[in-house]
C-alpha positions as CSV (number, residue, x, y, z in Angstrom):
1,M,-9.4,3.9,25.9
2,G,-7.4,2.3,23.1
3,E,-6.9,3.8,19.7
4,N,-9.3,2.4,17.1
5,R,-7.2,1.5,14.1
6,R,-8.4,-0.1,10.9
7,T,-7.1,-3.5,9.8
8,T,-7.4,-3.0,6.1
9,Y,-7.6,-0.1,3.7
10,T,-8.7,0.3,0.1
11,I,-6.3,1.9,-2.4
12,S,-8.0,5.3,-2.0
13,E,-7.8,5.1,1.8
14,A,-4.2,4.1,1.7
15,A,-3.3,6.9,-0.7
16,R,-5.1,9.4,1.6
17,E,-3.2,8.1,4.6
18,L,0.1,8.5,2.8
19,G,-0.8,11.9,1.3
20,I,-0.3,10.8,-2.3
21,S,-2.7,10.2,-5.2
22,I,-4.1,6.7,-6.1
23,E,-2.2,7.0,-9.4
24,W,1.1,7.6,-7.7
25,L,0.5,4.7,-5.4
26,R,-0.1,2.4,-8.4
27,A,2.9,3.8,-10.2
28,G,5.0,3.4,-7.1
29,E,4.1,-0.3,-7.0
30,R,4.9,-0.8,-10.7
31,R,8.2,1.0,-10.4
32,G,9.3,-0.9,-7.3
33,Y,9.1,2.0,-4.7
34,F,6.4,0.1,-2.8
35,S,5.9,-3.7,-2.5
36,L,3.0,-5.1,-4.5
37,A,-0.2,-5.0,-2.5
38,P,-2.2,-8.2,-2.0
39,R,-5.5,-8.4,-3.8
40,D,-8.9,-9.7,-2.8
41,R,-10.8,-12.3,-4.8
42,N,-12.2,-9.5,-7.0
43,G,-8.7,-8.2,-7.8
44,H,-8.9,-5.1,-5.6
45,R,-5.8,-4.0,-3.8
46,Y,-5.9,-3.9,0.0
47,Y,-3.5,-2.6,2.5
48,T,-2.9,-3.3,6.2
49,D,-1.6,-1.0,8.9
50,G,1.8,-2.7,8.4
51,H,1.8,-1.9,4.6
52,I,1.0,1.8,5.4
53,E,3.8,2.0,8.0
54,R,6.4,0.3,5.6
55,M,5.4,2.7,2.8
56,R,5.8,5.7,5.1
57,K,9.2,4.6,6.3
58,G,10.4,3.2,2.9
59,R,9.6,6.1,0.6
60,G,12.3,6.4,-1.9
61,E,13.7,2.9,-1.4
62,R,13.2,0.4,-4.2
63,H,11.9,-3.0,-3.4
64,P,12.5,-6.1,-5.5
65,R,9.5,-7.0,-7.6
66,S,7.6,-9.9,-6.4
67,T,5.4,-12.1,-8.5
68,R,1.9,-13.2,-7.7
69,G,1.1,-16.8,-8.1
């Protein structure tokens, strides 16, 4: 059988997957270590499997800040 993977994660789930705290994940976004996460219509961050993989591979690299429109 195929592996059941989620398609989106909350910030707490993403932090748990990465082995870091929610606070560090937020700070990492602010400081440019992680790209800014998209937000739902209520303003909550959400992450995909792709985000999680990029954060795992890109730890320590700085990302250019993007703006949300």
